[in-house]
N, C-alpha and C positions, 0 to 999 in steps of 0.2 A: 375461879374460871381462868381460862388460858387466854393471854393477851394475843394480840395480832402477831407480835414478833415471834412468839412462842410457836404459833401455828405455822407460820412462814417457815421457821427453822425446822420444825418437824416435817413439813412437807418436803423441803429441800433434801433432808436426810433420807426421807422415804424414797424419793426419785433417784438419789445417788445410789442407794442400796439396791434399787430395782435395775438401774443400768447397770451396776456392777454384776448382779447375776446374770443379767442378759449377755454381758460380755463374757462371762465364764462359759455360758452355753455355746455362745458363737465359737469360742476358740476351739472348741472340740473338733471343728471341721477342718482345722488348720494344722500345719506341723506345729511342734511343740515351742515354746517360748516363755518369756518373762510374763509374769500375771499382769494384764491391762488394768489400769484404773479408769474410772469414768472421767471424761473429758480430755485427760492427759494421755490415756493410753500407757505406753512404756516409757514415756519420755522422762518421768521421774526417776526411774531405775536407771537410765542412760545419762543422768545429769544434764540433760537436755543437749547433749552432743552425740552426733552420730558420725563417727569417723571410722578409719580403716581398724585401728587398733581394738576399739571397742568392739566392733563386731567380730573380729576374730577372737577375741576373749570370750563372747557369748557361745560362739560356736564349739568351743571347749566343753561347754555346760550342756548345750541343747543339741548339738550335731551340726552338720555343714548345711542343713537346710531347716531353717527356724523362722519364727514368726514375731515381728514387731508390731506395735500399734500405734500410729499417729492419729491421735484422738480416737475416733471411732473406727478409723480405716485399718484393716490389716495390711501388712507389708511382708511378703515372703522373702527373706534374705538367702541368697545362695553364697556358700563360702568354700574357698578352695577350687583348684583349677577343674577337677573332675565334675563337681557340682555346676560350676559356672558353665562349663563347656557343654555338659549334657543339657543344662536347663534352657540354654540359648540357642542350641542348634538341633535338638531332637525334633522339636515342632516350632522352627524359627518365626514362622508366619503367625503362629498363635500368640506370640509374645513379642509383637512387633509394634504395639502401640506405645505412645508416648503418655506419661503422666502430665497432663496439663493441670498443675497445681494452682491455687489462687494467685501466688506471685507472678509465676510464669504466664497464667492467664493475663493478669494485668499488665505484663510487660510486652508480650508478643501475640496475644490475642489469639493463639492457635493458629496462626499463620507462618509461612516460610517453611523452613526443613526441620530444624532442630527440635523445635517445639511443637510441631504439627502433628497430625496424626490422621489415619484413614486415607481417603482419596486425595486430599491435599498434599499429604506427606509423599505418597507414592509419585504423584505427577512432579512436584517440586524437586525432589530428589533425583528422580529419573532425568529431568532435564537439567539439573546442575551438573550431574556426572557427564552428561553427553557433551555440555557446552564446555566444561572445563577440558575434556579430551579435544574438542575442537580448537580451543585456546593454546594446546601444547602440552597438557598433561601427560607425562610419560614420554614427551618427545623433546628434542634438542631446543625448540623455541622456548619453553617455560624454563628449562635448565639454565639457558642463557641469561634469563631475567635474574635468576637466583645467582649466578656468577657475577653479574654486575652489582647487585646489591652488596654481595660479599666483598667486592672490591672498594665499594664506598665505605664499608665498615672498616676494612684495613686503614684506609686512608685517614679515618677519623681517629683510630687508635694510635696510629703513627704520629699524628699532628700533637697529641698530648705529651709526647717526648718523656714518656716514663712516668708521668705524674699519676698519683692514685685516682681511681675513678670506680663509681658504681656502675657496673655494666648492665644494668636492667634497662634504662632507657635507650642507650645506643642499639642493643640487641633487639628491642621491640620495635623501634623505628626501622630497622633494617628489614626484619621479618615482615612487618605489616606492609611495608612498601612492595613487597612481592605480590601480596594479594591485592593490594590497591591498583597495580599495573594490571592485573588480571581482570578485575571487577569494574574499576572506574576508567582504565586506560592511560593512566599517568601515575608517576611516583610524586613524592613531597619532598622538598629540601629539609635539611635538618632544623632549619630556624623557622619553618612554617608554624605559626601559632595555632591555626585550625587544626593542624594535624595533632599538635601537641594536646589540644583539647580533646580529641578523639581519643588519644592514648590515655589520658587521665580518666576519661569516661569509662573506657574498656577496664582500666585498672580497679575502678571503685565498684563496678558491676561485679567482677570476680571476687573482690574482696568480700563484698556483702554476701555472696552465695556461700551456703553452709555455716553462716553465722547464727548465733543464738536469735537474734532479731528476726532472720530469715525463718527459721523453724517456727517462731511464734506467729509470723505473719501467716504461714500456712495453716496453722491451726485456729487463729483467731482473725481471719481476714476481716470480718465485719467490725472488727474493733480497730485493728491496725490502720487500716485505710482512712481513719479519722484522726490518728494520732502523727505527730511530727516525728522524724527520725532518720536513720541512715536508709530505710526502706523507700522513703520518699526521694531521696537522692539518687538512690540506685534507679527507680523508675525514670527520673528526670535525665540521667547519663544516658539510658537507653533512648530516650526521646531526642537527645543530641546526636546519637547515631543516625537515627531515623531522618532527623531534619537534614543533617548533611548528606544522607543518600538521595534524599527527595531532590536537593538541590543539583546533585551531579545528573540525575535522571532528567531534570528539566533542563540543563544544559545540553544533554544529548539530544533532547526532543526539539530544541530551538535550531539545531542544525540538521541538515538533511542525513538520513541514515545513510552510511556508506555501501557501496556495493558488496563489499565484504565486511562483515562485522568485526570490529576491532577488539572488542572487549564484552564482558558478560551482559552489561547494559543494552549494548547494540543487539546482541543475540535475543535478549529478553524482549526488547521492544518489537523486534520483528516477528517473534514468536506469538506476541498478544494479537498482532494484525492477522496472522496466519491463522489461529486458532479461534478467532473471534465468533464463528458461527457454531462452534461446538458446544452442545447444551451443558455438558459437565465439565467445561473447562475452568480450571482454577487459575489460568494465567492472566493476571491483572496486576496493576501497578501496587497494590497493597502487598500482595504476595511477593512482588518483585523487591520491595523495600525490605521485608522481613527475610527474604532468601540472602539478600546482599548482607544485611546485618549479621545473619548466622556464618556467611562465609568470612567476614571482617572478623568476628568475635573468635570463630574457630581457627581461623588462620593466622592469628596474630600472638594472642596471649599464649597458648599451649607450647608452640614451638619455641617462642622467646624464652619461656620459663624454663624449658628443658635446656637450652643453651646456657642460661643463667646458672642452673645447677652445674652443668658440665664444667664451667670455668671454676666454679667453686671446687669441685672434685679434683681438678687438676691441680689447685693450689694445695688442697689437703693431702693429694697423693702425688708428690712431684716425682716419684719413680714411675708411676703410670704415664704421666705427661711426657717425660724423658723417652720412654719406650716408644710412644706415639710417634715424637718427632724423629727418632732415629729411623723407624718405619717410613715415614714421609720422605725424609732425605735419600734413603736407598732406593726408593721406588720412583718417585717424581722429582724433577728438576725445580730449583728455586723459583722459576716464572712460568712453569707449565700450568696451563689451565686445569683445574681440577673438577673432574666430571663424576657424575654419580657412578658411571661403570667402573671407576677406579677402586670402588669399594672391594671388588672382587681380588684386586692386587694387594690390597692393604687389610688383610684378615684381622690384625690386631686393632687398628684404628676402628674398624667396623665393629668389633667385639666391644670396645670402649664405649661407643656410642650407643649400643644397645644397653649396655650395663647402666649407663646414665639414664636411659629411659626406665629400665626395670626398677633401679634403686631410688630414683626420686619420685616415680609413680604419681605424677603431678595430679591426675584427675581423681586419684584415692579410690573411692568405691563405685564410681560409676553413675550413670543416669538411671532412674527408676523406668521399667517397662510396664506395659499394661496388657493384659490378655484381651485379644479383639474377639475372642469366642471362648465358650467352654472348652476346657482342655485338660490334660494330665501332666503335672510337672514333677519329675522324678518320683512317680508312685502317687503323689497327692492330687486328687481332683480339684481343679479350680474353676470358678464361675467366670464369665466374660465381666471385664472390668476389674478383675483381681491385679494387685500391684506386685511386681516383681522386681527385687533390687539385686543386681548381680555385684558382688563385691570382688570388683577387679584387683584391688591390692592383695587379696587373699591368694590370687592365682599367681601374681609376680612375686610374692613372698612365701609361696608353698612349699615346706621342708621336703615333700616328697618329689619335687622336680628341681630344687635349687640347693647345691651343695652346701652354701653358705647364704642363706636368704637374706639375712640382716647385716651382710658385710658387702662393701663394694668391691666386686671380684670379676673382672672382665673374662676370667677363665670359664665363666659359666657359658660363654658363647665360643669357647675354643676346644678342639679335641687335643688328644696327646702330642700330635704333630704340629699344632698351632695353626691348624686350618679352622675358618670360621664354620660354626654349626648353629643352624636355627634351632629354636627351643619352641615346642609345642605349647607350653604355658606362658609364653611371652605375649601378653594381650593388651599393650598400652593403647590401642585403638579400638578397644571393645571387641565384641564378637557378636555374629548373628545378623540379622537384618538390619540392625542399627549401627553397624561397624562405621566407623570415621569415613566419610566419602573423600576427605582430603589426605588420607594415609599416604599415598604415593608422593605428594607434593611435600608432605611433612618429612618422609624420609629422606627426600632430596635436599631439602634446606639444612636438616640437620646435619648430614654428611658434608655438603660442600662449605658450610659456614664453619662448622667444627674443623675440618681439615684445613681450610685456609688460615683460621686463627692459629692453630697449632704450628703450622709451617712458618708463619710470619713471626710470632712471639713466643717468648716463654712468659707465663703468667705468675707472678709471685705477690706475696703480701707486701703492704708498705712497710717501711722500716719502722720498728717500734711495736708492730702488731704481732702477735704470737699465737692467738686463740683463733679458731674456726668454728663457728656454729653450724653444724650440719643437720640440726633439727628443723622441721619445716613449721611455717606459719599456716594453719588450717583455715581453708577459705573455698571458693569455687574451684581454685587450682591451689596445690600446696606450693607455697612461694619459700624460697630460702629467706633467712633474716637477711636485711640490707648488709653489704658488705663492699669493701673496695679492694681492687688490685691494681698492680702495676704491669702493663705490657710492655716487656722489654724485648726490643727488635732483635732478631736472631741473625 
């Protein structure tokens, strides 16, 4: 007679076999891909890692449109520039939804901009774009803020008197202060401990993103939410950002609203009053908090990380650094204020900045999209709710569009006469309806910070250091391994 344990084991095996067969029937409706297993999907075949190189390797086997399974959920991956472009722009509205996964739901609750979807996302994004323009996006006002922060950064590097330093914290402090001035209406001093806490919280959130424990949380949220670990710290770090933002909002509410709004919070508070009678309005304090968090996270970590890679590449390729400096010296005086418009007169410098973005590819695979209605994607019918993952890295490394995709080569953005040329496959800010709303600000910051740093200093390795690691640390953004440089005044 069978024991209870034997019956239970037989039942589990039977259920797993049935689920396996069910998955095999389901996968016939999707693009080809690895064979999914019950519970784990295709994560076992991926070694529980979903990164740019892994996806590009799979594309060689299954084609540029293939399917992965996260647990029971199919994810359609787009690989290569043409697939990414066509998939995201043929019916852009159809794939404009955001995947609100268990971890991101626990973090942002579907509010704000980055992790919102549907009506909330449309209203919050539209308002953010309009407000950023009102605050000077694309105009001299906001550019002046960037120039001021660049000057503070130059002063800090000069004060070190050529001593070795890790540039990560000085860079993220300066870049974050730009978005802080826009959102909160003021900047923070370099010694402000509250600001340091915000930066450390931001750092941990991005480090947790893309980690093994992050993937496990998305598959087993019912289990992970009861266990201790880095996921708990990541959620508490997000709460630190939210608490700080709430305090800043409270300070704004305690004083009278100015006749002319001075920052994002002023504009949002005024709009809450204005839209109070609209039945479908999503303008409220909760969405304001999460929108501000999105602006802070998106406006600090990504740009500073790109600059961090930029300094590392200048040390790794001193001939490129020297050529940038010669161009800056020939076109600009030693004390002339550097403006974003100067990029037109500095084609090589502009090309180097673009190549830093392309080669470092800090966002890696990009954020998943969700179909908001039944649609057709590159010939495959997809139902509402289907998940689409554009592999942005595969566009930035596509051998059909880049001469030396796996080498740092500013010539990718120069013609035979040395003029700057744009490249269609250059998609560091994503593509389609979910393109980065801070793209212009990021481009302005990258150019002004980088050009100022290279005009004022030559960056070298400390004495005795001869090796440079240009391989990334995978996470929410791709970070360089910690390194130190010496800033030598020119």
